[in-house]
MIGU-823254 format. One line per field, with one value per residue (C-alpha): x, y negated, z negated; residue number from 1; residue in one letter. Coordinates in Angstrom, 2 decimals. Last residue first. Example, Ala and Ser with C-alpha at 12.3 -4.5 7.8 and 13.67 -1.06 7.14 Angstrom:
<atoms>
u: [13.67,12.30]
v: [1.06,4.50]
w: [-7.14,-7.80]
pos: [2,1]
code: [S,A]
</atoms>
This chain:
<atoms>
u: [6.17,4.78,2.46,0.48,-2.60,-4.51,-7.98,-10.69,-8.60,-10.77,-8.93,-5.71,-3.20,-4.46,-4.76,-1.13,0.05,-2.07,-0.74,2.87,2.38,5.04,3.01,3.61,7.39,8.67,8.39,10.20,8.57,5.36,2.76,-0.16,-3.37,-5.62,-4.07,-5.07,-2.17,-2.75,-1.82,-3.45,-2.84,0.61,1.38,1.02,3.32,5.99,5.72,5.91,8.99,10.68,10.01,11.60,9.73,10.40,8.73,5.52,2.98,-0.05,-2.15,-5.52,-7.59,-11.33,-14.24,-17.35,-19.04]
v: [-8.47,-9.27,-6.32,-7.26,-5.08,-4.89,-3.33,-2.31,-1.02,0.80,-0.94,0.96,0.34,-3.20,-3.80,-2.76,-5.10,-7.98,-7.39,-7.68,-10.42,-12.96,-14.68,-11.72,-11.87,-8.50,-5.53,-3.07,-1.22,-0.25,2.12,3.58,5.01,6.79,10.24,10.29,11.12,14.34,14.74,11.49,8.50,9.18,10.79,7.41,5.67,8.34,8.24,4.44,4.50,7.15,5.23,2.15,-0.93,-4.67,-4.97,-3.18,-3.79,-1.53,-0.88,0.79,2.61,2.90,3.80,1.64,1.82]
w: [-10.47,-7.04,-6.52,-3.40,-3.00,0.29,0.14,2.63,5.52,8.11,10.97,10.15,12.98,13.64,9.89,9.44,12.21,10.87,7.37,8.50,11.10,10.12,7.43,5.15,5.56,6.73,4.51,2.32,-0.57,1.25,-0.15,1.79,0.33,2.87,2.37,-1.31,-3.64,-5.57,-9.22,-10.28,-12.58,-14.04,-10.68,-8.99,-11.44,-10.99,-7.20,-7.16,-9.41,-7.25,-4.02,-5.57,-6.71,-6.25,-2.83,-3.90,-1.12,-1.63,1.47,0.97,3.61,3.33,1.12,0.78,-2.61]
pos: [65,64,63,62,61,60,59,58,57,56,55,54,53,52,51,50,49,48,47,46,45,44,43,42,41,40,39,38,37,36,35,34,33,32,31,30,29,28,27,26,25,24,23,22,21,20,19,18,17,16,15,14,13,12,11,10,9,8,7,6,5,4,3,2,1]
code: [V,T,D,I,I,V,L,T,T,D,P,H,E,G,L,F,Q,E,T,L,G,N,G,L,I,R,S,K,I,C,F,H,V,N,P,P,A,D,E,T,V,D,F,L,R,N,R,I,R,I,K,S,D,E,P,C,L,C,L,T,T,G,Q,E,M]
</atoms>
């Protein structure tokens, strides 16, 4: 399995909620997992900017609910 960077867009979550959910799964957050609770419109270059800064990205998650 190829390992790489992950971007998780969670526009309806708070930092505390993300932290609590993450620590339910693991005690140590991997350095290659990035969470975003505020973002520009997707079609306005958000993912392209992140991918440009993290070319090893293998997964983008969009949590809409």
